[in-house]
C-alpha positions, 0 to 999 in steps of 0.5 A, spaced: 319 596 680 314 592 676 316 595 670 323 593 671 321 586 673 316 585 667 320 583 661 325 578 665 319 575 668 316 574 661 322 572 658 322 566 663 315 564 662 317 564 655 323 560 656 319 555 661 313 554 656 319 553 650 322 548 655 316 544 656 314 544 649 321 541 647 320 536 652 313 534 650 315 534 643 322 531 642 320 523 643 314 524 638 319 528 633 324 523 634 319 517 633 317 520 626 324 522 624 326 515 625 321 512 620 326 515 615 332 512 618 335 505 616 334 499 620 341 500 623 340 507 624 335 508 629 339 505 635 345 507 633 351 509 638 352 515 639 345 518 638 343 521 632 337 525 631 337 525 623 338 520 618 344 520 614 339 519 608 332 520 608 328 514 606 321 513 605 322 505 605 319 504 612 313 508 611 311 505 604 312 498 607 308 499 613 302 501 609 303 495 604 302 491 610 295 488 610 294 487 617 297 494 619 292 497 614 286 493 617 288 494 624 288 502 623 281 501 619 277 497 624 280 501 630 278 507 627 271 505 625 270 502 632 273 509 635 268 513 631 262 508 633 264 508 641 265 516 641 258 517 638 255 512 643 259 515 649 256 522 647 249 519 646 249 515 653 253 520 657 249 526 655 242 524 656 244 521 663 247 528 665 241 532 662 237 527 667 241 528 673 242 535 672 235 538 670 230 532 672 227 530 678 225 523 680 225 518 685 232 516 688 235 521 684 241 523 689 242 515 690 242 513 683 247 519 682 251 516 687 251 509 684 253 512 677 259 516 680 262 511 684 265 507 678 269 514 677 273 512 683 274 505 682 281 503 678 279 500 671 284 494 673 280 492 679 274 490 675 278 487 669 277 480 670 270 481 673 269 485 666 272 479 662 268 474 666 261 478 664 263 479 657 265 472 656 258 469 659 254 474 655 258 471 648 261 477 646 268 475 646 271 476 639 266 481 637 266 489 636 261 490 641 265 487 646 270 493 645 265 498 645 259 497 650 262 496 656 266 502 656 260 507 653 257 509 660 263 513 663 262 516 670 267 522 669 264 524 662 257 524 666 260 528 671 263 533 666 257 534 662 252 534 668 256 540 671 255 544 664 248 543 664 247 545 671 250 552 669 245 553 663 239 558 665 233 555 668 229 561 664 230 558 657 228 551 659 222 554 663 219 558 657 220 552 653 216 548 657 210 553 658 210 553 650 209 546 650 215 543 649 217 536 651 223 534 655 226 530 649 225 537 645 228 541 650 234 536 650 235 536 643 233 543 641 236 547 646 241 543 650 245 539 645 246 545 640 249 549 646 253 543 648 258 543 642 264 545 646 263 540 652 261 535 646 268 536 643 272 534 650 268 528 651 268 526 644 276 527 643 277 523 650 272 517 648 276 517 641 283 517 645 281 512 650 278 507 645 284 508 640 290 507 645 287 501 649 291 495 649 290 491 655 282 490 654 283 488 647 288 483 648 284 480 653 277 479 649 280 479 642 283 474 638 280 474 631 286 477 627 280 481 623 279 485 629 286 486 631 286 493 634 292 498 632 295 497 639 295 490 639 298 490 632 304 494 634 305 490 640 305 484 636 310 487 631 315 489 636 315 482 639 315 478 632 319 483 628 323 487 633 329 488 629 325 492 624 325 499 628 325 503 622 318 500 620 316 500 628 317 507 628 313 509 622 307 504 624 307 508 631 307 515 627 302 513 623 298 510 629 299 517 632 297 521 627 289 521 627 289 523 634 294 528 633 290 531 628 284 531 632 287 535 638 290 540 633 283 541 629 279 541 635 284 545 640 280 551 641 273 547 643 277 543 648 279 549 651 273 553 651 269 546 653 273 545 659 273 552 661 265 553 661 264 546 664 268 548 670 264 554 671 259 553 677 
């Protein structure tokens, strides 16, 4: 009986996975291919997936647009700095809460973890007031510093550090190693998988942010890529081909990042979830 049902169930599983993959990838594929269409073909009725003639004009024109290139570069630089800062801050905080004992530890952990349950929109205006009074508006720092410390990332890394054997740490302490040396030489090298997960989450969060940059950035030299695309749509909304080409190029770094590190993402989530 089991063998009789095994093949059909396996086939249904494959069909379900294929259906989910097609549903998820179809909008992305349509966006990328629309970048090769003429301006009147993108929204043509009836729907047409492939262009009549494949053109590179839209990709060439968007890459020749200085504001687009500048937005891509400044967003990438900011995302890299934000990712590194997030890894440093959240990993050290997670190590402290997982392996160290200090006064008020449980209460401080409660304070640090509470923002994870507060919607970002609920503190948007108060955050704006704070950075405004600190004179941080229209600087790269205002896009990086407020979001570096993340409750979710602290919690994720803390779970991983709680699972590491205490015997290794105790042996290092007996040998005279300091807590700083233990963290850098034992915990950090073992944290590649979780670091990749946290790093990609930080990079994607920064790269895809729109509301916060719109509030705090008005300097064209610091315009983020999502700001640029939104401005392009409102100012040149009839140039759908260029908009699709720009959106495709804007999505490319994040897609490549996930594809390159997908194995580490799966391993990192699995390891951090074991308790």
